[in-house]
C-alpha positions as CSV (number, residue, x, y, z in Angstrom):
1,M,41.5,16.6,19.5
2,G,42.9,15.0,16.3
3,V,40.6,13.1,14.0
4,E,41.5,12.1,10.5
5,A,38.8,10.8,8.1
6,A,39.5,9.5,4.6
7,S,37.1,9.7,1.7
8,A,37.5,6.8,-0.7
9,G,35.9,8.6,-3.6
10,S,32.4,7.2,-3.1
11,V,30.3,8.2,-0.2
12,G,28.8,4.7,0.2
13,T,32.3,3.3,0.6
14,A,34.0,6.1,2.6
15,V,35.8,5.1,5.7
16,A,36.5,7.4,8.7
17,L,39.6,6.7,10.9
18,V,39.0,8.0,14.4
19,A,41.9,8.3,16.7
20,V,41.6,6.7,20.1
21,E,42.0,9.9,21.9
22,A,38.7,11.1,20.3
23,V,36.8,8.5,22.2
24,V,37.3,10.2,25.6
25,R,37.1,13.8,24.4
26,A,33.7,15.6,24.7
27,V,32.1,17.8,22.1
28,R,29.7,20.5,23.2
29,V,26.9,20.9,20.7
30,R,23.5,22.6,20.5
31,C,21.4,23.2,23.6
32,G,24.5,22.5,25.8
33,E,24.2,18.8,25.2
34,I,27.4,16.9,25.8
35,I,28.1,14.0,23.3
36,T,31.3,12.0,23.7
37,A,33.0,10.9,20.6
38,S,32.1,7.3,21.4
39,T,28.4,8.3,21.5
40,L,29.0,10.1,18.2
41,L,30.3,6.8,16.8
42,L,27.3,4.9,18.2
43,R,24.9,7.3,16.5
44,A,26.8,7.2,13.2
45,T,27.4,3.5,13.0
46,G,25.1,1.8,15.5
47,R,28.0,0.5,17.6
48,Y,30.6,1.6,20.1
49,P,34.3,1.2,19.4
50,A,35.2,-2.5,20.1
51,K,38.3,-1.6,22.2
52,A,41.0,1.0,22.6
53,R,43.5,0.7,19.8
54,D,45.6,3.1,17.6
55,A,42.7,3.7,15.3
56,I,39.0,2.7,14.9
57,E,37.7,2.0,11.5
58,F,33.9,2.1,10.7
59,P,31.9,2.4,7.5
60,Y,30.3,5.8,6.9
61,D,26.7,5.6,5.5
62,P,25.3,9.0,4.5
63,H,21.8,7.9,5.7
64,D,23.0,7.1,9.2
65,L,23.5,10.8,10.2
66,R,20.3,12.2,8.7
67,D,18.1,11.8,11.7
68,L,20.6,13.2,14.2
69,H,19.4,16.6,15.6
70,D,22.9,18.2,15.5
71,L,24.4,16.5,12.5
72,Q,21.6,17.0,9.9
73,G,22.9,17.7,6.5
74,L,26.1,15.8,6.8
75,H,25.7,13.7,3.7
76,D,29.4,13.6,2.7
77,P,32.4,12.7,4.9
78,R,34.0,16.0,4.0
79,D,31.2,17.8,5.8
80,L,32.9,16.6,9.1
81,R,35.5,19.2,8.3
82,D,32.9,22.0,8.1
83,L,31.2,20.9,11.3
84,A,34.5,20.8,13.0
85,H,35.3,24.3,11.9
86,D,32.0,25.6,13.2
87,L,32.5,23.9,16.6
88,G,36.1,25.1,16.8
89,L,37.5,21.6,16.7
90,G,40.7,20.4,15.0
91,I,39.4,17.7,12.6
92,R,41.4,17.2,9.5
93,V,39.9,15.5,6.5
94,T,42.1,14.1,3.7
95,S,41.0,12.5,0.4
96,A,42.5,9.1,-0.5
97,S,43.2,7.9,-4.0
98,A,40.1,7.1,-6.0
99,S,41.7,4.0,-7.5
100,G,39.6,0.9,-6.8
101,S,37.2,3.0,-4.8
102,G,34.2,2.6,-7.1
103,G,33.9,6.4,-7.3
104,D,32.8,8.5,-10.3
105,Q,34.9,7.8,-13.4
106,P,36.6,10.6,-15.3
107,G,34.3,12.3,-17.8
108,Q,31.2,11.2,-15.9
109,S,28.9,13.9,-14.5
110,P,26.5,12.2,-12.1
111,R,23.3,13.9,-11.4
112,R,23.3,15.2,-7.8
113,L,19.9,16.2,-6.5
114,P,19.7,18.5,-3.5
115,D,17.6,17.2,-0.6
116,L,14.5,19.1,0.3
117,H,15.8,20.2,3.7
118,A,18.6,22.0,2.1
119,L,16.2,23.7,-0.4
120,E,13.9,24.6,2.5
121,L,16.8,26.2,4.3
122,L,17.8,28.2,1.2
123,V,14.2,29.6,0.9
124,A,14.2,30.5,4.6
125,V,17.4,32.4,4.2
126,A,15.9,34.3,1.3
127,Q,12.9,35.2,3.4
128,T,14.7,36.1,6.6
129,G,17.9,37.6,5.2
130,S,20.0,35.6,7.7
131,L,21.3,32.1,8.0
132,G,20.9,32.3,11.8
133,R,17.3,33.4,11.6
134,A,16.6,30.8,8.9
135,A,18.1,28.1,11.2
136,A,15.9,29.3,14.1
137,R,12.8,29.2,11.9
138,L,13.5,25.6,10.9
139,G,14.5,24.6,14.4
140,I,18.1,23.6,13.6
141,S,21.4,24.8,15.0
142,Q,23.5,27.4,13.4
143,P,26.4,24.9,12.7
144,T,23.9,22.5,11.1
145,A,22.5,25.3,8.9
146,S,26.0,26.4,7.9
147,S,27.0,22.8,7.0
148,R,23.8,22.1,5.2
149,M,24.2,25.3,3.1
150,R,27.8,24.5,2.2
151,T,26.8,21.0,1.2
152,L,24.1,22.4,-1.1
153,E,26.6,24.8,-2.7
154,K,29.1,22.0,-3.3
155,R,26.5,19.7,-4.7
156,L,25.2,22.3,-7.1
157,G,28.6,23.7,-7.8
158,L,27.3,27.2,-7.4
159,P,27.8,30.0,-4.9
160,L,24.3,30.7,-3.5
161,L,25.0,33.1,-0.6
162,Q,27.1,36.1,0.1
163,R,27.9,35.9,3.8
164,A,28.5,39.0,5.9
165,T,28.4,40.0,9.5
166,T,25.1,41.8,8.9
167,G,23.5,38.8,7.3
168,S,23.4,36.7,4.2
169,Q,22.3,37.7,0.7
170,L,21.5,35.6,-2.3
171,T,23.9,35.6,-5.2
172,A,22.5,35.9,-8.7
173,A,22.6,32.1,-9.0
174,G,21.0,31.9,-5.5
175,V,18.0,34.0,-6.6
176,L,17.4,31.6,-9.6
177,V,17.9,28.5,-7.5
178,T,15.6,29.8,-4.8
179,D,12.9,30.4,-7.3
180,W,13.2,26.9,-8.6
181,A,13.4,25.6,-5.0
182,N,10.1,27.2,-4.2
183,Q,8.5,25.3,-7.1
184,V,10.0,22.0,-6.0
185,L,8.9,22.5,-2.4
186,E,5.4,23.4,-3.6
187,Q,5.2,20.1,-5.5
188,A,6.7,18.3,-2.5
189,D,3.8,19.7,-0.4
190,V,1.3,18.5,-3.1
191,L,2.9,15.0,-2.9
192,A,2.8,15.0,1.0
193,E,-0.8,16.1,1.0
194,G,-1.7,13.5,-1.6
195,I,-0.1,10.7,0.4
196,A,-1.9,12.0,3.6
197,A,-5.2,11.9,1.7
198,L,-4.5,8.4,0.4
199,K,-3.7,7.2,3.9
200,S,-6.9,8.8,5.3
201,Q,-9.0,7.1,2.7
202,L,-7.5,3.8,3.7
203,Q,-8.7,4.4,7.3
204,G,-12.3,4.5,8.6
205,D,-15.3,2.5,7.5
206,L,-16.2,0.8,4.2
207,R,-19.8,-0.4,3.8
208,I,-20.5,-3.2,1.4
209,A,-23.3,-5.6,0.6
210,A,-23.1,-9.0,-0.9
211,S,-25.4,-11.8,-2.1
212,L,-25.4,-15.0,-0.1
213,T,-23.1,-17.1,-2.3
214,L,-20.4,-14.4,-2.4
215,A,-20.8,-13.6,1.3
216,E,-20.5,-17.2,2.4
217,H,-17.8,-18.6,0.1
218,L,-15.7,-15.8,-1.4
219,L,-15.8,-12.7,0.7
220,P,-14.4,-14.3,3.9
221,G,-11.1,-14.9,2.1
222,W,-11.1,-11.4,0.5
223,L,-11.8,-9.7,3.8
224,M,-9.1,-11.7,5.6
225,A,-6.6,-10.5,3.0
226,M,-7.9,-7.0,3.3
227,R,-7.5,-7.2,7.1
228,T,-3.9,-8.3,6.7
229,H,-2.9,-5.5,4.4
230,Y,-5.2,-2.7,5.7
231,P,-5.9,-3.4,9.4
232,Q,-7.1,0.2,10.0
233,V,-10.1,-0.2,7.7
234,H,-13.3,-1.4,9.3
235,I,-15.6,-3.2,6.8
236,G,-19.3,-3.5,7.5
237,L,-20.9,-6.3,5.5
238,R,-24.6,-6.6,4.8
239,V,-25.8,-10.0,3.4
240,A,-28.9,-9.9,1.1
241,N,-30.0,-11.2,-2.2
242,S,-28.8,-9.6,-5.4
243,R,-31.8,-7.3,-5.9
244,M,-31.6,-6.0,-2.3
245,V,-27.9,-5.3,-2.8
246,V,-28.7,-3.2,-5.8
247,Q,-31.4,-1.4,-3.9
248,A,-28.9,-0.6,-1.0
249,L,-26.5,0.9,-3.5
250,R,-29.1,3.1,-5.1
251,Q,-30.2,4.4,-1.7
252,G,-26.6,5.2,-0.7
253,E,-26.6,2.7,2.2
254,V,-23.4,1.0,1.0
255,E,-20.4,2.0,-1.2
256,L,-19.8,-1.3,-2.9
257,G,-21.9,-4.3,-3.7
258,F,-21.4,-7.9,-5.0
259,I,-24.1,-9.7,-6.9
260,E,-24.6,-13.0,-8.7
261,G,-27.5,-12.4,-11.0
262,P,-27.4,-12.8,-14.8
263,W,-28.4,-9.2,-15.3
264,T,-26.4,-6.0,-15.2
265,P,-28.1,-2.9,-13.8
266,A,-27.8,0.0,-16.3
267,D,-27.3,2.6,-13.6
268,L,-24.4,0.8,-11.9
269,Q,-20.8,0.3,-12.9
270,T,-19.8,-3.4,-12.9
271,L,-16.6,-5.4,-12.6
272,P,-16.4,-9.2,-13.0
273,V,-14.7,-10.8,-10.0
274,A,-15.4,-14.5,-10.4
275,R,-17.2,-17.2,-12.4
276,D,-19.7,-19.7,-10.9
277,R,-22.2,-22.3,-12.2
278,L,-25.4,-23.8,-10.8
279,V,-25.6,-27.6,-10.3
280,V,-28.5,-29.9,-9.9
281,V,-28.0,-32.0,-6.8
282,T,-30.0,-34.8,-5.1
283,A,-29.7,-37.3,-2.3
284,P,-27.5,-40.3,-3.2
285,D,-30.6,-42.6,-3.4
286,H,-32.7,-40.3,-5.6
287,P,-33.9,-42.0,-8.9
288,W,-32.0,-39.4,-11.0
289,T,-28.7,-40.8,-9.7
290,R,-29.4,-44.0,-11.6
291,R,-30.3,-42.6,-15.0
292,R,-27.9,-42.9,-17.9
293,R,-28.8,-39.7,-19.8
294,A,-28.5,-36.1,-18.7
295,V,-31.6,-34.2,-17.4
296,S,-33.0,-32.0,-20.1
297,G,-34.2,-28.5,-19.8
298,E,-37.7,-29.5,-20.3
299,E,-37.6,-32.1,-17.5
300,L,-36.0,-29.7,-15.1
301,A,-38.6,-27.0,-15.9
302,A,-41.4,-29.5,-15.2
303,T,-39.9,-30.8,-11.9
304,Q,-40.8,-29.3,-8.5
305,L,-37.4,-28.2,-7.1
306,L,-35.9,-26.9,-3.9
307,L,-35.1,-23.3,-4.9
308,R,-33.8,-20.0,-3.5
309,E,-36.2,-17.1,-3.1
310,A,-37.3,-14.8,-6.0
311,G,-34.8,-11.9,-6.4
312,S,-31.8,-14.0,-5.6
313,G,-29.1,-14.4,-8.2
314,T,-29.3,-18.1,-8.1
315,R,-33.0,-18.1,-8.8
316,E,-32.7,-15.6,-11.6
317,T,-29.9,-17.5,-13.3
318,L,-32.1,-20.7,-13.3
319,E,-35.2,-18.7,-14.5
320,R,-33.1,-17.4,-17.4
321,A,-31.9,-20.9,-18.3
322,L,-35.4,-22.5,-18.2
323,R,-37.3,-19.6,-19.9
324,P,-37.6,-21.6,-23.2
325,W,-39.7,-24.2,-21.3
326,D,-41.6,-21.7,-19.2
327,G,-39.9,-22.9,-16.1
328,P,-39.2,-23.4,-13.4
329,S,-42.3,-25.1,-12.1
330,V,-43.7,-24.0,-8.7
331,P,-41.0,-25.0,-6.3
332,L,-41.5,-27.7,-3.7
333,L,-39.7,-25.5,-1.2
334,E,-38.5,-21.9,-1.5
335,L,-36.1,-20.4,1.1
336,G,-33.8,-17.4,1.5
337,S,-30.9,-19.5,2.7
338,T,-28.8,-22.2,1.1
339,A,-28.1,-24.4,4.1
340,P,-31.6,-25.7,4.7
341,L,-32.0,-26.4,1.0
342,R,-28.9,-28.5,1.0
343,S,-30.2,-30.4,4.1
344,A,-33.6,-31.0,2.4
345,A,-32.0,-32.2,-0.8
346,A,-29.7,-34.5,1.2
347,G,-32.7,-35.9,3.0
348,G,-34.4,-36.9,-0.3
349,A,-37.1,-34.2,-0.4
350,A,-36.4,-33.2,-4.0
351,P,-33.6,-32.1,-6.3
352,A,-32.1,-28.7,-5.6
353,V,-30.4,-26.2,-7.9
354,L,-27.7,-24.4,-6.0
355,S,-24.3,-22.8,-6.6
356,D,-21.4,-25.1,-7.1
357,L,-19.5,-23.1,-4.5
358,A,-22.2,-23.8,-1.9
359,V,-22.3,-27.6,-2.4
360,R,-18.7,-28.6,-3.0
361,E,-18.2,-30.0,0.5
362,D,-21.4,-31.9,0.4
363,L,-20.5,-33.4,-2.9
364,A,-17.0,-34.3,-1.7
365,A,-18.4,-36.0,1.4
366,G,-21.0,-37.9,-0.6
367,R,-24.0,-36.3,1.1
368,L,-25.2,-35.0,-2.3
369,V,-24.7,-36.2,-5.8
370,E,-24.5,-33.9,-8.9
371,I,-26.9,-34.8,-11.7
372,P,-25.7,-34.1,-15.2
373,V,-27.8,-31.8,-17.4
374,D,-27.9,-31.2,-21.2
375,E,-25.0,-29.3,-22.6
376,G,-27.4,-26.8,-24.1
377,L,-28.6,-25.8,-20.6
378,D,-26.5,-22.9,-19.6
379,L,-26.3,-22.6,-15.8
380,T,-23.1,-20.6,-15.7
381,R,-23.0,-17.0,-14.3
382,T,-20.6,-14.1,-13.7
383,L,-20.2,-12.8,-10.2
384,R,-19.8,-9.0,-10.2
385,A,-18.9,-6.1,-8.1
386,V,-21.2,-3.1,-8.6
387,W,-21.2,0.5,-7.5
388,P,-23.0,3.7,-8.6
389,L,-22.1,5.4,-11.9
390,A,-20.0,8.6,-11.8
391,T,-18.9,7.7,-8.3
392,E,-15.2,7.6,-7.3
393,L,-14.8,4.5,-5.1
394,P,-12.9,5.0,-1.8
395,E,-9.4,3.7,-1.9
396,A,-10.3,0.9,0.5
397,A,-12.9,-0.3,-1.9
398,K,-10.4,-0.2,-4.8
399,H,-8.0,-2.4,-2.8
400,L,-10.8,-4.8,-2.0
401,L,-11.6,-5.1,-5.7
402,W,-7.9,-5.7,-6.4
403,I,-7.9,-8.5,-3.9
404,A,-11.2,-10.0,-5.4
405,Q,-9.6,-10.0,-8.9
406,G,-6.7,-12.1,-7.7
407,G,-4.6,-9.9,-5.4
408,P,-3.0,-11.4,-2.3
409,A,-5.1,-14.3,-1.1
410,G,-7.8,-13.2,-3.4
411,G,-8.0,-16.0,-5.9
412,R,-11.1,-16.7,-7.9
């Protein structure tokens, strides 16, 4: 069987020329498997030869062969020669001129890093004293192990093994490289374990609690983005007012909370995720819609309003703003949900003070009208994520916070 492969100086641009006769010849490889040369071409390039002709040209990609059971370690076209020798085949490899090939320029010394499989093989040889036993331990064939070891020696430019019929011994250079290889493999194990731990943290359950405004108007978008990027994470959401969210965190019932109150609990870590403001809204025919001046803090404090319940972030923000006037007054209606308050306000019952996020659609549709207030009346607030101090958040929670702060589809 005659096959001639030409290396064009750069592995990425190397081209192998395969004689037509190779297509019909069979190569016996590990475990008695028969692979025809055409199948070899299919595995190496992803396609069969187009048709019989004097020669078949196909690009050689060093990554294409890495997953083949019997061709592992062939990261250079010249390794075909070594494999052919081990299999008793007559494959001849020649090197073409490097001119125009994009190969290494004279004087350059590119850094060539050995792959981990080759280092693992070297360590196994040191431990077993035999290339064959090392191959058996790693579950690869003897030809593959031989080729992989020769590739490693070529890449490093060092003789690593003294081969004999009784086994293989490390050279002086091989002893040093093996010691370094052990350190590299240990760090690779640390990397693999860290990645596995990270993946495991991105799986399972994440328990969160959020106040009503956040749960109704911001979290749905965040959770949809989270679902797109981390579908394996199941998120359980509890909706409550801000004080109840803080209580759930302190009792360990949830890992992460979102609150809208003006205060920051001293025993919790906080992270701003959005800004919001409260607006005074009424029915379109309410007398306040016809006034020419803004409503003052004193007027608002003296008016019976439609309000959220005590303990909600919306209520606490209003109480902070009206504290100079000892407000707010006793509410006309106090509820733990925003929707009925919007309906009552639209029906003309009384003005309501609600989140701008909660009434945007009603304002756009004309069901409610926003009433201007004095500039000195601060009804803005910061929406925050909160979690216990000295607690490392699960990776899933960190990704949710990233989305909340403006990650994919997060927005503010």
